C-alpha positions in Angstrom: -57.0 10.5 19.4 -54.4 8.4 17.7 -53.7 5.2 19.5 -50.2 4.1 20.4 -48.2 2.7 17.5 -47.5 -1.1 17.5 -43.9 -2.0 18.0 -42.3 -3.6 15.0 -39.8 -6.4 15.2 -36.9 -6.7 12.8 -38.5 -5.1 9.7 -39.6 -1.5 9.0 -43.3 -1.1 8.5 -42.9 0.4 5.0 -40.9 -2.7 4.0 -43.5 -5.2 5.2 -46.4 -6.6 3.1 -48.8 -5.1 5.7 -48.3 -1.6 4.3 -49.2 -2.6 0.7 -52.9 -3.4 0.6 -53.7 -1.2 -2.5 -51.7 -0.9 -5.7 -51.7 1.7 -8.4 -52.6 -1.0 -10.9 -55.8 -1.8 -9.0 -56.9 1.8 -8.9 -56.1 2.4 -12.6 -58.2 -0.7 -13.5 -61.3 0.7 -11.8 -64.1 1.9 -13.9 -65.4 5.4 -13.5 -68.6 4.0 -11.9 -66.6 1.9 -9.4 -64.6 5.0 -8.4 -67.7 7.1 -8.1 -69.3 4.4 -5.9 -66.3 4.3 -3.6 -66.6 8.1 -3.1 -70.3 7.7 -2.4 -69.8 4.9 0.2 -67.1 7.0 2.0 -69.3 10.1 2.0 -72.5 8.4 3.1 -70.9 5.7 5.3 -73.6 6.0 8.0 -76.3 5.0 5.5 -74.2 2.3 3.7 -73.7 4.6 0.6 -77.3 5.6 0.3 -77.5 9.3 -0.6 -79.2 11.9 1.6 -79.6 15.6 1.0 -76.5 17.6 2.1 -78.7 20.7 2.4 -81.6 19.6 4.6 -80.5 16.1 5.6 -83.6 14.4 4.2 -83.2 10.7 3.6 -85.9 10.7 0.9 -83.9 11.2 -2.4 -84.3 9.7 -5.8 -81.7 9.2 -8.5 -81.4 11.2 -11.7 -79.3 8.6 -13.7 -79.0 10.8 -16.8 -77.3 13.6 -14.8 -75.6 11.2 -12.3 -77.3 13.2 -9.5 -80.0 12.9 -6.9 -83.0 15.1 -6.1 -84.2 15.7 -2.6 -87.9 15.1 -2.1 -88.0 17.5 0.8 -86.3 20.7 -0.6 -86.0 19.8 -4.3 -82.2 20.3 -4.2 -80.2 18.5 -6.9 -76.9 17.2 -5.8 -74.0 15.0 -6.9 -71.6 12.8 -4.9 -69.2 15.8 -4.5 -71.8 18.6 -3.9 -70.9 20.6 -0.8 -67.5 18.9 -0.4 -64.0 20.0 -1.0 -64.2 18.3 -4.4 -67.2 20.4 -5.5 -67.1 21.8 -9.0 -64.6 19.2 -10.0 -63.5 18.7 -13.6 -61.4 15.6 -13.2 -62.9 12.1 -13.4 -63.5 10.2 -10.2 -60.9 7.6 -11.1 -58.2 10.3 -11.8 -59.0 12.0 -8.4 -58.7 8.6 -6.7 -55.5 7.8 -8.4 -54.1 11.2 -7.5 -55.1 10.7 -3.8 -53.5 7.2 -3.9 -50.2 8.6 -5.2 -50.3 11.4 -2.7 -51.0 9.0 0.2 -48.4 6.5 -0.9 -45.6 9.1 -1.0 -43.9 8.9 2.4 -42.3 12.4 2.1 -44.9 14.1 0.0 -45.6 14.5 -3.7 -44.9 17.6 -5.9 -47.6 19.1 -8.1 -45.2 19.0 -11.0 -44.7 15.2 -10.7 -48.4 14.6 -10.3 -49.3 16.6 -13.3 -46.8 14.6 -15.4 -48.1 11.3 -14.1 -51.8 12.1 -14.6 -51.4 14.1 -17.7 -53.2 17.1 -16.3 -52.4 20.7 -16.1 -49.9 21.8 -13.4 -52.5 24.2 -11.9 -55.0 21.4 -11.5 -52.5 19.3 -9.6 -51.3 22.2 -7.5 -54.8 23.1 -6.3 -55.9 19.5 -5.8 -52.9 18.7 -3.6 -53.4 21.9 -1.5 -57.0 20.9 -1.0 -55.9 17.6 0.3 -53.5 19.3 2.7 -56.3 21.5 3.9 -58.3 18.4 4.8 -55.3 16.9 6.7 -55.0 20.1 8.7 -58.7 20.1 9.5 -58.4 16.7 11.3 -56.7 18.4 14.3 -58.4 21.8 14.4 -59.3 22.6 18.0 -57.6 19.5 19.4 -55.6 19.4 22.6 -53.0 16.9 23.7 -51.5 15.5 26.9 -53.1 14.9 30.3 -52.2 12.9 33.4 -49.3 10.6 32.8 -48.9 11.8 29.2 -45.6 12.9 27.7 -45.5 15.7 25.2 -42.4 16.9 23.2 -42.1 20.5 22.1 -39.5 22.0 19.7 -39.0 24.5 16.9 -37.1 24.6 13.6 -36.6 27.3 11.0 -37.6 27.0 7.4 -37.3 29.2 4.3 -35.5 32.5 3.8 -32.5 31.0 2.0 -29.9 33.6 1.1 -27.6 32.5 -1.7 -23.9 33.1 -0.9 -21.9 35.3 -3.3 -19.6 33.8 -5.9 -16.3 35.1 -4.5 -15.4 34.1 -1.0 -14.4 37.7 0.0 -17.8 38.9 -1.0 -19.7 36.4 1.2 -21.6 37.7 4.2 -22.1 35.9 7.5 -25.6 34.6 7.1 -25.9 33.8 10.8 -26.3 37.6 11.5 -29.8 39.0 11.5 -28.8 41.9 9.2 -27.7 39.5 6.5 -30.9 37.4 6.4 -33.7 37.7 4.0 -36.4 38.3 6.7 -38.5 35.5 5.2 -37.4 32.7 7.6 -40.2 31.3 9.7 -40.3 29.0 12.7 -42.4 25.8 12.6 -43.2 24.8 16.2 -44.4 21.3 17.0 -46.3 19.9 19.9 -46.1 16.1 19.8 -47.6 13.6 22.2 -45.9 10.3 22.5 -48.4 7.8 21.1 -50.7 10.6 20.1 -51.2 13.6 17.9 -48.7 15.9 16.3 -49.7 19.6 16.2 -47.6 21.9 14.1 -47.8 25.7 14.1 -46.0 28.4 12.1 -44.8 31.1 14.5 -42.3 33.9 14.5 -39.8 32.1 16.8 -39.8 29.6 19.6 -40.8 32.2 22.2 -44.0 32.7 20.3 -44.7 28.9 20.6 -44.9 29.1 24.4 -48.5 30.6 24.6 -49.6 28.1 22.1 -48.3 25.3 24.3 -50.3 26.7 27.2 -53.5 26.5 25.1 -52.9 23.1 23.5 -51.3 21.0 26.2 -53.4 20.0 29.2 -52.3 20.4 32.8 -50.7 17.4 34.4 -48.6 16.7 31.3 -44.9 16.0 31.4 -43.3 18.3 28.8 -40.0 17.5 27.1 -38.0 20.4 25.6 -34.5 21.3 24.7 -32.3 23.8 26.4 -33.8 26.9 24.6 -34.4 29.7 27.2 -37.9 30.3 25.7 -39.2 27.2 27.4 -38.1 28.2 30.9 -41.4 29.7 31.8 -43.2 26.4 31.2 -41.7 25.1 34.5 -44.4 27.0 36.4 -47.2 25.1 34.7 -45.9 21.6 33.7 -43.5 19.0 35.0 -40.6 19.6 32.7 -37.8 17.4 31.4 -35.0 19.3 29.5 -32.3 17.9 27.2 -29.2 19.7 26.1 -28.4 18.5 22.6 -24.8 19.6 22.9 -24.4 16.9 25.5 -26.8 14.1 24.4 -29.9 13.4 22.3 -31.5 11.4 25.1 -30.5 11.5 28.8 -32.2 10.6 32.1 -35.5 10.0 30.3 -35.6 13.4 28.6 -35.6 13.6 24.8 -37.3 15.3 21.9 -36.6 12.6 19.3 -40.3 12.4 18.3 -40.3 16.1 17.5 -37.0 15.8 15.7 -38.5 12.9 13.6 -41.2 15.2 12.5 -38.8 17.9 11.5 -36.7 15.4 9.6 -39.7 14.4 7.5 -40.6 18.1 6.8 -37.0 19.0 6.0 -36.7 16.1 3.6 -39.9 17.1 1.9 -38.6 20.7 1.5 -35.2 19.7 0.2 -35.9 16.5 -1.8 -39.4 16.8 -3.0 -40.5 20.4 -3.3 -37.0 22.1 -3.2 -38.7 25.2 -2.0 -41.8 25.9 0.1 -43.3 29.3 0.0 -43.8 30.9 3.4 -47.4 31.6 2.5 -48.1 27.8 2.2 -45.7 26.6 4.9 -48.6 26.0 7.4 -50.3 23.5 5.1 -47.1 21.6 4.3 -46.3 21.4 8.0 -49.8 20.0 8.7 -49.4 17.4 5.9 -46.1 16.1 7.4 -47.7 16.0 10.9 -50.6 13.9 9.4 -48.1 11.5 7.8 -46.3 11.1 11.0 -49.5 10.3 12.9 -50.6 7.8 10.3 -47.3 6.2 9.4 -48.2 2.8 10.6 -51.3 2.5 8.4 -51.5 0.6 5.1 -51.9 2.6 1.9 -55.5 1.5 1.3 -56.5 2.9 4.6 -54.5 6.1 4.1 -56.3 6.6 0.7 -59.7 6.0 2.2 -59.0 8.3 5.1 -58.0 11.2 2.8 -61.1 10.7 0.6 -63.3 10.6 3.8 -61.7 13.8 5.1 -62.3 15.5 1.7 -66.0 14.4 1.5 -66.6 15.5 5.1 -65.2 19.0 4.5 -67.1 21.8 2.8 -65.8 23.7 -0.3 -62.4 25.2 0.2 -62.3 28.9 1.1 -58.7 29.2 0.0 -58.6 27.1 -3.1 -62.1 27.3 -4.7 -61.6 29.5 -7.8 -58.0 30.2 -6.8 -56.5 30.6 -10.3 -59.5 32.5 -11.5 -59.0 35.1 -8.7 -55.3 35.2 -9.5 -56.0 35.9 -13.2 -58.5 38.6 -12.3 -55.9 40.4 -10.1 -53.3 40.1 -12.8 -55.7 41.7 -15.4 -56.7 44.5 -13.1 
């Protein structure tokens, strides 16, 4: 559970020295062994960086310096720092991965794969897959989590992304894009459940009505739920104490508002418009999870953000979606 955010006086957190505890220069000056040691310490934090077998959990392991691996005395398994993690089968140097994670963590509204590939001098495909693996780790942090409870306040809302239809050149040829028949059919709704001082849980659903059953599963009883005037949320009155706000009248009124949810959508929208310019509907869920993670950790310094992302990656097994992704794509294209 994320603790309540400290109140800042006068200066925004991102403008204060407290947010800058790690610099790109410091990471770039690390040796490969220093970066590798950092990954080892974050993976095996419980043993102070001392390796233990990821297969059987045996603490009796001895180093193989020539291979930069360890061998388990119990089962004979040879493993490296990244074996069995989301970074398994890596080709990049540890320092390059750490620098990529630092740049990713330090970007308040996200980082495009094209920019990362230019800054690291790596192939676009490498940067694309690496960034999506990091988003997968961010999403995994909230899997199965619920929010709310007695005296807790949760905001729910939905916003639509994707499915842009380019207007015709001549005014007389332009269609009313507000009508369903003139849309592309690719527009998706991102629903968010955000606890004040707690977690932000995003979901990609067909529309706001489809978010209602998700709210019933993810928000505990006894919670005060804040929602806008959308009719889809009317059924929630039977289960929760509700506070509704009509945005045509005010953004906040009589203690009811969804400004926290709107703040999340603002970050996601700016990432879509200003950083990525387009987000494929197939990957929207991961981008939504990334921005939720950034909202929840927005008061943490960049050193801690970098370490947290590395720790999430080292604690997660090999990616099901992205391990061998381009190889599978090339095989399908050749078939």
